[in-house]
C-alpha positions as CSV (number, residue, x, y, z in Angstrom):
1,M,37.1,7.8,38.6
2,N,38.9,10.9,37.4
3,W,36.5,13.6,38.2
4,I,38.5,16.3,36.3
5,S,38.4,14.5,33.0
6,N,34.9,13.1,33.5
7,Y,33.1,16.0,34.9
8,V,35.1,19.3,35.0
9,R,36.4,19.2,31.5
10,P,33.0,18.4,29.8
11,T,31.4,21.1,31.9
12,I,33.9,23.7,30.8
13,N,33.6,22.6,27.1
14,S,29.8,22.8,27.2
15,L,30.0,26.4,28.6
16,F,32.5,27.7,26.1
17,S,31.9,25.6,23.0
18,R,30.3,27.3,20.0
19,R,26.7,26.5,19.6
20,E,25.5,25.6,16.1
21,V,23.0,28.1,14.6
22,P,20.6,26.8,11.9
23,E,21.4,28.3,8.6
24,N,17.8,29.1,7.6
25,L,17.3,31.7,10.4
26,W,18.9,34.6,8.6
27,T,18.7,35.7,5.0
28,K,21.1,38.2,3.3
29,C,19.5,40.9,1.2
30,D,20.8,40.8,-2.4
31,E,20.6,44.6,-2.7
32,C,22.0,46.1,0.5
33,G,23.6,43.0,2.2
34,T,21.5,43.4,5.4
35,M,21.0,40.2,7.4
36,L,17.3,39.7,7.9
37,F,15.7,37.4,10.5
38,H,13.5,34.9,8.9
39,R,10.3,35.8,10.9
40,E,10.8,39.5,10.1
41,L,11.3,38.7,6.4
42,H,8.2,36.4,6.3
43,D,6.0,39.1,7.9
44,A,7.3,41.6,5.3
45,Q,6.4,39.2,2.5
46,N,10.1,38.8,1.5
47,V,10.7,42.5,1.2
48,C,13.9,43.9,2.8
49,T,13.0,46.1,5.7
50,N,16.1,48.1,5.2
51,C,16.1,49.0,1.5
52,N,12.6,47.8,0.3
53,H,14.2,45.3,-2.1
54,H,11.6,42.9,-3.3
55,M,13.0,39.3,-3.1
56,A,11.6,36.3,-4.8
57,I,8.5,34.8,-3.2
58,T,6.8,31.5,-4.0
59,P,3.3,31.3,-5.3
60,R,2.0,29.6,-2.2
61,E,3.6,32.2,0.1
62,R,2.1,35.0,-2.1
63,F,-1.4,33.4,-2.1
64,T,-1.3,32.8,1.7
65,A,-0.5,36.5,2.2
66,M,-3.0,37.7,-0.4
67,F,-6.2,35.7,0.2
68,D,-8.5,36.3,3.1
69,G,-7.3,34.2,6.1
70,G,-4.6,32.6,3.8
71,I,-7.4,30.3,2.5
72,F,-7.5,29.3,-1.2
73,T,-8.4,26.3,-3.3
74,E,-6.1,25.0,-6.0
75,V,-7.5,24.8,-9.6
76,P,-6.6,21.5,-11.2
77,V,-4.4,21.7,-14.3
78,A,-4.1,19.0,-16.9
79,S,-0.7,17.3,-17.1
80,P,1.1,17.4,-20.5
81,L,3.4,14.8,-22.0
82,A,6.4,14.2,-19.7
83,D,9.2,14.4,-22.4
84,P,7.7,14.9,-25.8
85,L,11.1,15.6,-27.6
86,H,13.2,13.2,-25.5
87,F,15.5,16.2,-24.9
88,R,18.9,15.8,-23.3
89,D,21.7,18.2,-22.5
90,Q,23.9,17.6,-19.6
91,K,21.0,15.8,-18.0
92,K,17.8,14.3,-19.2
93,Y,14.7,16.5,-19.2
94,P,12.8,14.1,-16.8
95,D,15.7,14.2,-14.4
96,R,15.7,18.0,-14.4
97,M,11.9,18.0,-13.8
98,K,12.3,15.6,-10.8
99,A,15.0,17.7,-9.3
100,A,12.9,20.9,-9.6
101,Q,9.9,19.2,-8.2
102,K,11.9,18.0,-5.2
103,K,13.4,21.4,-4.7
104,T,10.1,23.4,-4.8
105,A,7.5,20.7,-3.8
106,E,5.4,21.8,-6.8
107,T,4.3,20.1,-10.0
108,D,5.5,22.8,-12.3
109,A,6.3,26.5,-12.7
110,M,2.7,27.8,-12.2
111,L,0.1,27.5,-9.5
112,V,-3.6,28.4,-10.1
113,A,-6.0,29.1,-7.2
114,E,-9.3,30.6,-6.4
115,G,-10.3,32.5,-3.3
116,E,-11.3,35.9,-2.0
117,I,-9.5,39.2,-1.3
118,F,-11.5,41.4,1.1
119,R,-14.5,39.2,0.2
120,T,-13.9,39.8,-3.5
121,P,-13.8,36.5,-5.3
122,I,-11.0,36.1,-7.9
123,I,-9.0,33.5,-9.8
124,A,-5.2,33.9,-9.4
125,A,-2.2,32.3,-11.2
126,A,1.4,32.8,-10.2
127,Q,4.7,31.6,-11.7
128,D,7.5,30.2,-9.6
129,F,10.9,31.4,-10.7
130,S,12.6,28.8,-8.5
131,F,11.1,26.1,-10.7
132,M,13.5,26.0,-13.7
133,G,13.5,29.8,-13.9
134,G,9.7,29.9,-14.2
135,S,10.1,28.8,-17.8
136,M,7.0,28.6,-19.9
137,G,6.2,25.1,-21.0
138,M,3.1,23.1,-21.9
139,Y,2.1,22.9,-18.3
140,V,2.2,26.7,-17.9
141,G,0.0,27.0,-21.0
142,N,-2.4,24.4,-19.6
143,A,-2.5,26.4,-16.3
144,I,-3.4,29.7,-17.9
145,V,-6.1,28.0,-20.0
146,A,-7.4,26.3,-16.9
147,A,-7.4,29.7,-15.0
148,A,-9.2,31.5,-17.8
149,T,-11.8,28.7,-18.2
150,R,-12.5,28.7,-14.4
151,A,-12.7,32.5,-14.4
152,V,-15.3,32.5,-17.2
153,E,-17.2,29.6,-15.5
154,L,-17.5,31.5,-12.2
155,G,-17.7,35.0,-13.6
156,R,-14.5,36.1,-11.7
157,P,-11.6,38.3,-12.7
158,L,-8.2,36.7,-13.3
159,V,-5.0,38.1,-11.7
160,L,-1.8,36.7,-13.0
161,F,1.7,37.1,-11.3
162,S,4.4,36.6,-13.9
163,A,8.0,35.7,-13.1
164,A,9.9,33.9,-15.9
165,G,13.0,33.7,-17.9
166,G,11.1,32.8,-21.1
167,A,10.1,29.7,-22.9
168,R,11.4,26.3,-21.8
169,M,14.0,25.2,-24.2
170,Q,13.6,21.5,-23.4
171,E,10.2,21.5,-25.0
172,G,11.3,23.4,-28.1
173,I,8.5,24.5,-30.5
174,L,5.9,23.1,-28.2
175,S,6.8,25.7,-25.6
176,L,6.7,28.5,-28.2
177,M,3.2,27.4,-29.2
178,Q,2.0,28.4,-25.7
179,M,2.3,32.1,-26.7
180,P,-0.6,32.1,-29.1
181,R,-2.4,29.5,-27.0
182,T,-2.4,31.7,-23.9
183,T,-3.3,34.7,-26.0
184,V,-6.5,32.9,-27.0
185,A,-7.2,32.2,-23.3
186,V,-6.9,35.9,-22.5
187,E,-9.3,36.6,-25.4
188,M,-11.8,34.3,-23.6
189,L,-11.8,36.7,-20.7
190,R,-12.3,39.7,-23.0
191,E,-15.3,38.1,-24.6
192,A,-16.8,37.4,-21.2
193,N,-16.2,41.1,-20.1
194,L,-14.0,39.9,-17.2
195,P,-11.0,41.8,-16.0
196,Y,-7.5,40.4,-16.6
197,I,-4.9,42.0,-14.4
198,V,-1.2,41.2,-14.7
199,V,1.3,41.8,-11.9
200,L,4.9,41.7,-13.4
201,T,7.5,40.6,-10.8
202,H,11.2,40.3,-11.1
203,P,12.2,39.0,-13.6
204,T,9.7,38.8,-16.5
205,T,11.5,38.3,-19.8
206,G,11.5,36.4,-23.1
207,G,8.4,34.8,-24.6
208,V,6.3,35.4,-21.5
209,T,6.7,39.2,-22.0
210,A,5.9,38.7,-25.6
211,S,2.6,37.0,-24.8
212,Y,0.2,36.9,-21.8
213,A,2.3,39.0,-19.5
214,M,1.7,42.2,-21.5
215,L,-1.9,41.6,-22.5
216,G,-3.5,42.7,-19.2
217,D,-6.3,45.3,-19.0
218,V,-4.2,46.8,-16.2
219,Q,-0.5,46.3,-16.0
220,I,1.1,46.5,-12.5
221,A,4.7,45.9,-11.6
222,E,6.6,45.5,-8.4
223,P,9.4,48.0,-7.7
224,N,12.7,47.6,-9.6
225,A,11.5,44.5,-11.5
226,L,13.3,43.5,-14.6
227,I,10.8,43.4,-17.5
228,G,11.8,42.9,-21.1
229,F,12.0,40.6,-24.1
230,A,15.8,40.4,-24.9
231,G,18.6,41.1,-22.5
232,A,20.2,44.5,-22.2
233,R,23.6,43.2,-23.4
234,V,22.0,41.7,-26.5
235,I,20.2,45.0,-27.3
236,E,23.4,47.0,-26.8
237,Q,25.3,44.7,-29.1
238,T,22.5,44.9,-31.7
239,I,22.0,48.7,-31.8
240,G,25.6,49.6,-31.0
241,E,24.6,52.1,-28.3
242,K,24.7,52.4,-24.5
243,L,21.3,51.9,-22.9
244,P,20.1,54.5,-20.4
245,E,20.3,53.8,-16.7
246,G,17.5,51.8,-15.3
247,F,16.5,50.5,-18.7
248,Q,13.9,47.6,-18.6
249,R,13.1,48.3,-15.0
250,S,9.6,49.0,-13.6
251,E,10.1,52.7,-13.0
252,Y,11.6,53.3,-16.4
253,L,8.7,51.4,-18.2
254,L,6.2,53.4,-16.1
255,E,7.6,56.7,-17.3
256,H,7.5,55.5,-20.9
257,G,3.9,54.3,-20.8
258,M,4.3,50.5,-20.8
259,L,2.9,50.1,-17.2
260,D,-0.1,51.5,-15.4
261,R,1.2,51.3,-11.8
262,V,4.3,50.4,-9.8
263,T,3.1,49.1,-6.4
264,H,4.9,48.0,-3.3
265,R,4.1,44.4,-2.3
266,K,2.5,45.4,1.0
267,D,0.1,47.7,-0.8
268,L,-0.7,45.3,-3.7
269,K,-3.7,43.6,-2.0
270,E,-5.6,46.8,-1.4
271,E,-4.9,48.1,-4.9
272,L,-6.0,44.9,-6.6
273,V,-9.3,44.9,-4.8
274,T,-9.9,48.6,-5.6
275,I,-9.2,48.1,-9.3
276,I,-11.2,44.9,-9.5
277,R,-14.3,46.3,-7.8
278,M,-14.2,49.4,-10.0
279,M,-14.0,47.3,-13.2
280,M,-16.7,44.9,-12.0
281,H,-19.0,47.8,-11.0
282,L,-19.1,46.5,-7.4
283,P,-19.5,48.6,-4.2
284,P,-16.4,49.5,-2.2
285,P,-14.7,46.6,-0.4
286,I,-15.4,45.5,3.1
287,A,-12.1,45.9,5.0
288,G,-13.5,44.4,8.2
289,D,-16.5,43.7,10.4
290,L,-17.4,45.9,13.2
291,P,-18.1,44.2,16.5
292,A,-21.7,43.8,17.6
293,P,-22.9,46.7,19.7
294,A,-22.9,46.1,23.4
295,E,-26.3,45.8,25.0
296,T,-27.3,49.0,26.9
297,P,-27.9,48.3,30.6
298,A,-31.4,49.0,31.9
299,E,-31.6,52.3,33.8
300,A,-31.3,51.8,37.5
301,P,-34.3,53.1,39.6
302,A,-33.7,56.4,41.3
303,T,-32.9,56.2,45.0
304,P,-35.2,58.2,47.4
305,A,-32.4,60.6,48.1
306,Q,-32.1,61.3,44.3
307,S,-35.8,61.4,43.7
308,A,-36.8,63.7,46.6
309,P,-37.0,67.4,45.7
310,K,-34.5,69.6,47.3
311,P,-36.0,71.9,50.0
312,K,-36.3,75.5,49.0
313,A,-34.3,78.0,50.9
314,E,-36.4,80.3,53.2
315,A,-36.7,83.8,52.0
316,K,-34.8,86.3,54.1
317,P,-36.7,89.3,55.6
318,K,-35.9,92.5,53.8
319,A,-34.0,95.0,55.8
320,A,-35.7,98.3,56.7
321,P,-34.4,101.3,54.9
322,K,-32.0,103.4,56.8
323,G,-33.2,106.6,58.5
324,K,-36.8,105.4,58.9
325,K,-38.4,104.2,62.1
326,K,-41.5,102.2,62.5
């Protein structure tokens, strides 16, 4: 037995060999390039702790952070035809759908749920940009109709988080028909006097911006989110002028009256509850329950030493005035 090759060398190699680090432990910020630890990023709701850049967040992660205790119930959405136009580019449309479903573990680009925020019941719908760019197809139209119907049925407000690149080209005119269809769904909420609040996230463009994303009673956006219909390059080529800095960003739109608020993601939950309860004429929200008051202990009986009165000090005899004798 060669103990050098069988024992010493493997021991030295194990001490000095490079350990493999999982790739998903760190995420690089797209804005400032800071490497962020995954737990730190998760606790910050996918917001860079160095520059406050709002990264993409999935609907499930958003709902888990927003609803009380991370508890919510999914609202069922009717499934449309799988491939109505038999569309094919480099890949077949059903193949693209299967790849997106495998990547995101979601049925389509929108998730609808019901739950409570600080004990305020709401219906929420959120788009997933990682699912084919959050494109608006027939399923997204069905999801918004299902969300509005459920909100009217339960008498709850609807909060929608938009994130999309526009209509889904693989469904052609059928995807464009979702623009008037979702507008009718929003009108259902208006007729029922229920609030419809839209939170525009990065990016919200195309037909989504031209329909349900800009029809909210209150329009809120996350910081530095790209919001617009056509791209900045297309607009510059059309009008032949240079666009101002920050054009189509949340802060620019807020200054020009297209938005009501620009809110940081960590403050969004409290702001939504405040707005909803004001619009629904409800009392202020309950932020938390106070602990039950501790029972006061019974008064202990006084001890004899404590109860006995203190003896009075004896009065001292007055001294006789000087110069007088008895």
